[in-house]
PAPA-148174 format. One line per 10 residues: their letters; for each residue x, y, z of N, C-alpha, C. Coordinates in steps of 0.001 Angstrom, whole numbers, plus 500000, padded with zeros to 6 digits. Layout:
A = X:Y:Z:X:Y:Z:X:Y:Z ~ ...
***
This chain:
XXXXXXXXXX = 066704:343831:775807:065990:344949:775204:065779:346495:775554 ~ 066548:347056:774507:066265:348341:775662:064709:349135:774634 ~ 064174:349838:775582:062555:350705:775756:062788:352577:775237 ~ 064446:352632:774824:064382:353844:775236:063297:354436:774028 ~ 062808:353826:772841:061864:354323:771929:060287:354622:772389 ~ 060160:354035:773838:058760:354394:774181:058753:355987:774490 ~ 059893:356889:775420:059179:357967:775471:059015:358913:773754 ~ 059729:358748:773018:059409:358884:771447:057745:359275:770983 ~ 057606:357991:771253:056058:357334:771300:055253:357881:771792 ~ 055545:357919:773061:054380:358565:773544:054467:360239:773763
XXXXXXXXXX = 055035:360517:773461:055336:362675:773153:055100:362242:771862 ~ 055340:361798:770609:054261:361816:769019:053082:361658:769511 ~ 052290:360580:769962:051114:360443:770328:050747:361717:770946 ~ 051012:362138:772143:050750:363223:772804:050438:364311:772025 ~ 050949:364633:771182:051298:365563:770172:050188:365562:769401 ~ 049979:364865:768536:049185:364234:768001:047398:364239:768206 ~ 047514:363906:769625:046402:363679:769917:045951:365431:770676 ~ 047008:366352:770778:046443:367783:771255:046232:368466:769666 ~ 047066:367916:768984:046743:369050:767701:046151:368265:766615 ~ 044996:367526:766758:044410:367004:766005:042697:366354:766836
XXXXXXXXXX = 041949:367653:766839:040863:367416:767593:039715:366485:767452 ~ 039809:366447:766247:038785:364844:765580:039615:364076:766427 ~ 040797:363495:765998:041048:362201:766377:041031:361940:768637 ~ 041250:363313:769062:041035:363326:770470:039118:363124:771062 ~ 038636:363541:770323:036945:363561:770490:036418:362172:770060 ~ 037276:361548:769139:036652:360471:768426:036838:359134:769688 ~ 038417:359466:770100:038760:358879:771401:037584:358702:772644 ~ 037746:359916:772837:036693:360008:773900:035157:359479:773597 ~ 035162:359691:772834:033506:359105:772056:033249:357456:772358 ~ 034940:357071:771611:034447:355409:771974:034504:355020:773196
XXXXXXXXXX = 035238:356038:773918:036073:355391:775469:034082:355739:776116 ~ 033477:356822:775843:032309:357103:776641:031314:356139:776203 ~ 031144:355493:774625:029948:354670:774261:029970:353424:775138 ~ 031761:353029:774725:032079:351939:774946:031543:351299:776746 ~ 031898:352511:777145:031236:352936:778811:030066:352487:778968 ~ 029144:353189:778492:027918:353044:778768:027128:351907:777484 ~ 028207:351281:777174:027709:349673:776546:027647:348769:777786 ~ 028716:349085:777861:029304:348047:779049:028132:348245:780554 ~ 028510:349472:780974:027905:349594:782331:026421:349565:782509 ~ 025989:349737:780897:024044:350183:780990:023535:348622:781106
XXXXXXXXXX = 024101:347868:780383:023715:346183:780863:023701:345809:782646 ~ 025273:346196:782314:025668:345356:783495:025083:346131:784991 ~ 025223:347587:784668:023721:347391:786236:022554:347201:786081 ~ 021735:347101:784400:020720:346721:784644:020291:345188:784931 ~ 021948:344566:784833:021448:342772:785032:021887:342896:786933 ~ 023049:343928:787424:022782:344059:788820:021620:344379:789503 ~ 020837:345135:789102:019659:345075:789289:018823:344189:789150 ~ 018719:343410:788219:017893:342092:787896:017924:341048:788887 ~ 019589:340748:789101:020089:339863:790195:019342:340395:791637 ~ 019769:341773:792051:018893:342135:793483:017584:342269:793180
XXXXXXXXXX = 016790:342324:792595:015452:342023:792602:014980:340700:792321 ~ 015397:339760:791596:015341:338292:791811:015641:337453:792628 ~ 016354:338367:794114:016464:337704:795491:015481:338104:796093 ~ 015011:338888:795788:013554:339255:796556:012289:338394:795743 ~ 012372:337999:794683:011272:337766:794172:011171:336047:794271 ~ 012345:335609:794250:012081:334012:794417:013001:333370:793503 ~ 012770:331903:793393:012976:331073:792663:012972:330739:791123 ~ 011917:331384:790931:011200:331395:789235:012354:332393:788776 ~ 011970:333519:789327:012753:334793:788416:014333:334897:788645 ~ 014660:333744:789689:016339:333583:789979:016457:332637:788706
XXXXXXXXXX = 015802:331922:788256:016115:331169:787393:016160:331899:785857 ~ 015507:333016:785615:015416:333436:784429:016606:334804:784613 ~ 017022:335283:785697:017827:336061:785718:019068:335321:785481 ~ 019115:333916:785899:020787:333191:786080:020695:333060:784055 ~ 019336:332807:783415:019717:332376:781937:020328:333398:781216 ~ 019408:334731:781557:020101:336348:781065:021299:336507:781266 ~ 021850:336194:782597:023123:336238:782766:024160:335671:781729 ~ 023664:334860:781688:024740:333781:781173:025360:334217:779826 ~ 024213:335139:779016:024636:335679:777477:024828:337389:777699 ~ 025187:337830:779047:025615:339033:779111:027065:339388:779037
XXXXXXXXXX = 027563:338466:779970:029305:338433:779831:030325:338961:778488 ~ 030300:338371:777523:030862:338592:776931:030918:340004:775932 ~ 029573:340554:775630:029463:341718:775186:030172:342949:776718 ~ 030026:342736:777585:030803:343708:778715:032394:343369:778473 ~ 032199:342204:778506:034150:342087:778247:034380:342743:777193 ~ 034011:342811:776132:034641:343419:774637:034275:345134:774838 ~ 033306:345541:775253:033120:346779:775868:034517:347107:776386 ~ 034841:346454:777531:035689:347048:778449:037144:346823:777701 ~ 037586:346173:777175:038325:346142:776346:038634:347363:775413 ~ 037259:347922:775024:037567:349401:774153:037929:350268:775423
XXXXXXXXXX = 036949:350190:776422:037203:351211:777240:038927:351419:777693 ~ 039526:350103:778008:040817:350304:778619:041565:350589:777085 ~ 041632:350198:775838:041839:350119:775211:042226:352061:774699 ~ 040648:352819:774898:040949:354001:774812:041240:354762:775958 ~ 041398:354028:777296:041350:354597:777785:043407:354719:778448 ~ 044037:354038:777937:045311:354122:778000:045827:355063:776564 ~ 044877:354962:775479:045190:355880:774260:045216:357805:775181 ~ 044297:357940:776045:044174:359116:776482:044790:359330:777688 ~ 045377:358496:778638:046139:358681:779553:047385:358744:779168 ~ 048035:358091:778073:049543:358459:777179:049348:359787:776740
XXXXXXXXXX = 048664:360063:776269:048220:361535:775403:048401:362860:776934 ~ 048421:362241:778084:048331:363250:779194:048965:362948:780593 ~ 050258:362081:780079:050986:361031:781451:050843:362447:782690 ~ 051650:363044:782388:052197:364332:783151:050718:364568:784378 ~ 049933:364728:783368:048057:364796:784499:048261:363599:785301 ~ 047992:362507:784655:047215:361570:785024:047953:361214:785980 ~ 049449:360475:785411:050047:359721:786781:050628:360366:788204 ~ 050194:361568:788179:050555:362368:789107:049309:362163:789953 ~ 047776:362435:789502:046514:362100:789859:046250:361338:791183 ~ 046190:361517:792011:046013:360540:793267:044275:360247:792701
XXXXXXXXXX = 043607:361152:792242:042239:360801:791627:041939:359532:790733 ~ 043035:359732:789548:043280:358670:788386:043489:357184:788853 ~ 044452:357181:789877:044682:356263:790819:043849:355524:791476 ~ 042773:356232:792091:041779:355880:792625:040661:355085:791766 ~ 040512:355731:790290:039890:355112:789878:040446:353782:789218 ~ 041603:354051:788984:042192:352944:788171:042245:351952:789354 ~ 042448:351689:790511:042249:350828:791509:040694:350050:791386 ~ 039807:351278:791600:038389:350465:791448:038196:349629:790118 ~ 038590:350197:788871:039118:349238:787832:038977:347597:788140 ~ 040259:348371:788527:040765:346924:789013:039478:345789:789858
XXXXXXXXXX = 039444:346064:791142:038471:345828:791535:037165:346046:790927 ~ 037116:346178:789855:035294:345793:789538:036009:344845:787992 ~ 036820:344469:788002:037574:343303:786987:037274:342215:787470 ~ 037927:341826:788794:038060:341028:789551:036746:340482:790455 ~ 036133:341753:790616:034711:341243:790642:033681:340490:789525 ~ 033965:341329:788385:033404:340634:787690:033729:339052:787109 ~ 034673:338562:787557:035271:337298:787878:034402:336516:789180 ~ 034551:337022:789928:033646:336483:791176:032352:336403:790385 ~ 031903:337304:790219:030195:337099:789539:030283:335852:788356 ~ 030821:335751:787691:031452:334486:786669:031278:333351:787568
XXXXXXXXXX = 031698:333658:788625:032635:332219:789570:030942:331902:790569 ~ 030741:333118:791032:028934:332773:791418:028031:332117:790404 ~ 027705:333015:789675:027173:331961:788700:027042:330928:788397 ~ 028633:330412:788172:028774:328956:788031:027963:328045:789404 ~ 028343:328796:790757:028154:328173:791885:026679:327888:792021 ~ 025927:328830:791362:024567:328700:791739:023653:327959:790684 ~ 024601:327560:789520:024117:326210:788247:024945:325222:789035 ~ 025544:325343:789869:025786:323893:790719:025456:323541:791823 ~ 024919:324792:792336:024347:324005:793731:022989:324340:793778 ~ 023055:325302:792536:021005:325809:792823:020869:327247:793352
XXXXXXXXXX = 019729:327616:792997:019541:329079:793324:019558:329203:794616 ~ 018448:328254:795342:018188:328288:796855:019910:328797:797682 ~ 020842:327829:797416:021855:328148:797875:022986:328731:797493 ~ 023046:329599:796234:023870:330520:796014:023585:331176:795483 ~ 022233:331727:795496:021962:333317:795098:022237:334204:795938 ~ 022490:333989:796994:023217:334809:797973:024430:336147:798013 ~ 025423:335073:797547:026865:335578:796871:026789:335868:795509 ~ 025736:335278:794799:025481:336495:793544:025210:337626:793419 ~ 023890:337466:794706:023462:339105:795463:024579:340009:795337 ~ 025900:339685:796473:026246:340310:796979:027411:340865:796015
XXXXXXXXXX = 027694:340477:795118:028363:340510:794120:028164:341252:792695 ~ 026659:341277:792929:026031:341790:791784:025568:343099:792331 ~ 025627:343390:794247:025491:344540:795024:026988:345506:794956 ~ 027884:344828:794978:029118:345290:794624:029524:345814:793257 ~ 029173:345246:792479:029436:345559:790749:028185:346875:790872 ~ 027193:347097:791021:026749:347927:790597:027437:349390:791295 ~ 027870:349115:793066:028455:350227:793275:029694:350864:792985 ~ 030517:349342:792495:031695:349686:791754:031820:350564:790269 ~ 030860:350179:789163:030545:350913:788121:029794:351945:788499 ~ 029329:352486:789464:028891:354301:789711:029580:354685:790170
XXXXXXXXXX = 030753:354543:791087:031574:355152:791491:032884:355697:790306 ~ 033078:354576:789344:033975:354920:788567:033335:355758:787916 ~ 032501:355823:787246:031670:357061:786946:031667:358441:787513 ~ 031562:358380:788445:031570:359243:789162:033225:360280:789483 ~ 034184:359313:789573:035446:359517:789855:035596:360004:788230 ~ 035472:359017:786946:035807:359534:785758:035304:361031:785584 ~ 033931:361482:785743:033790:362618:785708:034348:363767:786618 ~ 034914:363595:787812:035380:364042:788318:036904:364369:787561 ~ 037386:363233:787654:038609:363301:787124:038628:364459:785615 ~ 037346:364211:784991:037894:365161:783829:037596:366576:784095
XXX = 036417:367267:785168:036862:368489:785635:037662:368611:786146 ~ 038699:367662:786808:039669:368325:787151:041412:368689:786551 ~ 040975:367471:785278:042371:367595:784618:042037:369514:783474
***
């Protein structure tokens, strides 16, 4: 199968995105709205996990229940962020594909997704071995999650200022 049609699709999309401000604004809005809808609850939960580490087992049990209910929302929002991110990237491939800043951000996004899997794993471990034995690992990956979210947001702002 030949992929010779891809450059044509990308070029057409780039022109459409550039020539239709309402479309580009809508895609950027959806990107930011989904990002806020994912990062906000994720950062709040990361903070709650870290505070629960200081407060003890009752707070940890309550936090664990809340944590179980937040993953689906964050994953759905991250899917929207990824889809809109691909649309924005393909609208200006020449800028983004050669940008070290862009690739640094994408690397951190991959780490964030991996860390999300580690959070779920740590959450299951806490449920299996108890909060006393398992909370430390959950607190570490939650702290890393907060750091990754904020760094990705920072790089995104920097990237848009550089573009």
